[in-house]
N, C-alpha and C positions, 0 to 999 in steps of 0.2 A: 296094658297101659296105653298103647298107641290106638287100639281099636276104638275105644270110646270117643276120643277126640276126633279121629278120622270120620267116624259115623256122624258126629255133630257137624263137622265141616261140610260133608257131602249133603246132609239133610238141609242145611241152611243156605247152600250155595245159590239156590234159585230165588231166595228172598230179596226183595228190593225195597228201598224206601219209597214212600208215595211220590213226592215231588221235591223240588228245591234245588239249590245250587249244587249240592253233592250229587244228587241224581243226574243233573245235567252233565257234571264232570265225568261221571262214570259212563254215561251214554256216549260222550265224546271219546273217552279213552277206549271204549269197546269197539270202535269203528276200525275197519281194516285200513282206511285212509283217513286218519283223524284230521280235523279242521285246523289244528295248530300243532306245534311241536309236542311230542309225547312227554318230554322232560318237563315242559312247562305245565302240562296238565297234571302230571304226577306231583310236581312241587305244590300245585294248588290243593291237591287232595291231602298231601301230608300237612300243609299249612292248616287246613280245616281240622284235621285230626289232632294236631298239636296245640290247638287253642280251645280253651274252655270258656264258657260264658262267665265264669267267675275268674277275674284277673288274678286272684290269689292262687288258684289252682294252676293257671298258666305259668305264673312266676315260679311256683314250686317245680313244675315240669321242666322249666328252663334250667333251674338249679340241678335237678336230677340228671338231665342230659349233660350238663357241664361236668358233673361229678363222674359220670360214666366215661366221658371223653378223657378225663384226667386219671382214669383207672382207680377212682375212689369208690369202689363198688359198694362198700358197707354204707357209705354216706348216701349213695344213690338208692340203695334198698330202703333205707329209712325214709327218704323223701318220697319214693314211689308208693310205699306202704301208707304213708300219711295221706297222699293224694287219694288213694283208693278208699280210705276211710271218709275223707271229705267229699269225694265225688265217685261213688261206686258205679255210677252209670257212664263213666267216661272210658270208652274202649281203649284209648291210647295209653292211659295209665296202666291198664292191665297188660297191654302189648309191650310197653317199655319194660315192665317188671319181668315179663316172660323172656324178653331179650337178655336182661341181666341174669336171670336164672340159667338160660341157655349158655351164656358165656362162662358161667361158673360150673357148668356140667351138671346142674340140678334139673335133669330132664322131667322128672315127675312134677316138680313145681312149675316149670315152664309150660308143660302140657295143660296143667290146671288153669294157668293164666291165659293161655291161647284159647282154651275152651270158653272162658268168660269173654274174651275179646270178640270172638266170632258170634257169640250169642248177641252181644251188643251191636256189633258191626259185621254182618256176614260177608261184606265185600272187602274185608281187610286182607288184601292180597299179601301184605307183609307178614301178618300172623300165620296165614295159611302156608306161605312159603317157609316160614320158620318151622312149622310142624313138619314139612317135608324134609328139612335139614335134620331134625331130630330123628325122623324115621330112617334117614340115611345112616346116621350115626349108630343106630341100632341094627342096621343091616336089613331093614324091612323095605326092600325095593318096591314091591307093589303098593304099599302105603305111601311111600315117598312119591311115586309116580302119580298116584291118584290125587295127592295134595297139590303137586306141582301143576297137574292138569286143571284142577279147580282154580288155582291162582291165575293160570293163563286164561281161563274162562272169564275172569274179571278184568284182567290186565293182559291182553294178548301180545303186548310189546315187550314183555320181560325176556329178553334174549338169553340171559344167563340161565333162567329157568328152562327155557326151550332147549338149551344145550344139555342141561342136566337130564331132562326127559329123554333126549337122544342117547345119552350115555347109559342111562338106566335100561332103556330098551335093548341095548346091545348086551347087557349083563343078564337080563331076564331069560329064563328058558323059553324056547319057542316050541309050540305044540302044533300039530297038524290035526284038524278035525275031519 
């Protein structure tokens, strides 16, 4: 179950968009000394991901997020599934539904949606980190570590993920070659 999605994440991790605002944001974010606050750049990326060219899709996404915030998960699922039908090429619709599935403990469904998210947006550090959390929940420390390292390869300033990698490293068996 985990292997297929991990393979996809690792295969796509080197893929980059040609040019544009998103590419520039990711270039800035990837620097060891970014030109502006990391939180600001991350907010800009999430803002791009959360807005669709169709205002109706963006409005529906806002409703789904509000429903998730209010723990109305059934309503959020209906809204997110509707968005996916309306805009199947929108990575954030798949990612938000993956998040909702993860919260409900529906890991197979979450993995399927994470897979679609990273096909559409291979730099989606949130989806990749989400996979890492699913791998942790299943006790697959090597898969979790690989996913977290892939997320850090995109967004090297994710301190919580860096700490998780450190914790996983302490729990993995060490071999001497």
